[in-house]
N, C-alpha and C positions, 0 to 999 in steps of 0.2 A: 660645767659640762652642759651639753645640749639636751634636747628633748626629742624623743622618738617620733613625735607627731610631725616633725619637719624633715624626716628622712624618707626618701622615696627609694623603693627597692623593686627590681625586676630581675627575672631569670630568662636567659636566652641560650639557645644552642646554635652554634655555627657549624660549618663543615668540620672544624678541627677542635672546637672548644665548647665547654659548658661555662657560662659566665653568669655570676651573681653580681649585679651592678647596683651600686648605691650612689645616691646624690643627696647633697645637703648644702644649702647656701652657696651654690655654684661650684662646689667641690665634687668631683666624681671619683669614685674608687671602685675598682673591679677585682673580684676574686675569681680567678679562672683556673680551670683544670682541663686536660685534654679529654676528648670525647670517650676514650677508652676507660677513663676514670682511675688510672693507676699512677699517674705522674704527680709530682708535687704541685701544690696550689700556688699560683703566682698572685701576688698582690700588686696592683698597678694603680697609680694615681697620676693625673695629668698626662696620661698616655705612656708613662714610663714605668717599667717594672721596678718595684722597690725591694721586694724580698720574695723568697719561696719558702713554703712550709709543708711539712708532711701532714700536720694536723689541721683540720677545719677550724677548731677552736682557736688555735694560734693565729691562723690567717684572719679570722674574724676579729680577734683582739687588735691586730695591726690595722685592719680596716677601720675599726671604731676609733682608734687613736688618731688616724689621719682625718677622720670626720669630726673629731672633738666630742665624741659621745661615749657612753659606757657600752661594752660589748653586748650586754643583755638588751640594750635598746635597739639593736639591729634586727629588723624583721627578716625572717628566713622563709622564702616561699617553699611550699611543700616539695616542689621538684628539685630544689637545691639541698634538701635536708641530708642527703646521703653523700655529699661531696667530701673529699678527703680520703685518707688511706686507713 
């Protein structure tokens, strides 16, 4: 598995979504939820949606798998800590 020191994380809000974005070694994974905060979380990689989850933990597990790291290694910006249902 990888190491958290090579994972970049940022959080942005667009007009329609809250996005927690990760990148590692050229791979980019986004965990997104609508701005109202009640819809399922979408996990995207390479610009394509891979899966949807109700739980933030499950979405992070999938994001970590796509990045080749353990879920606990993913930094979570404070603004994204309340994502999920």
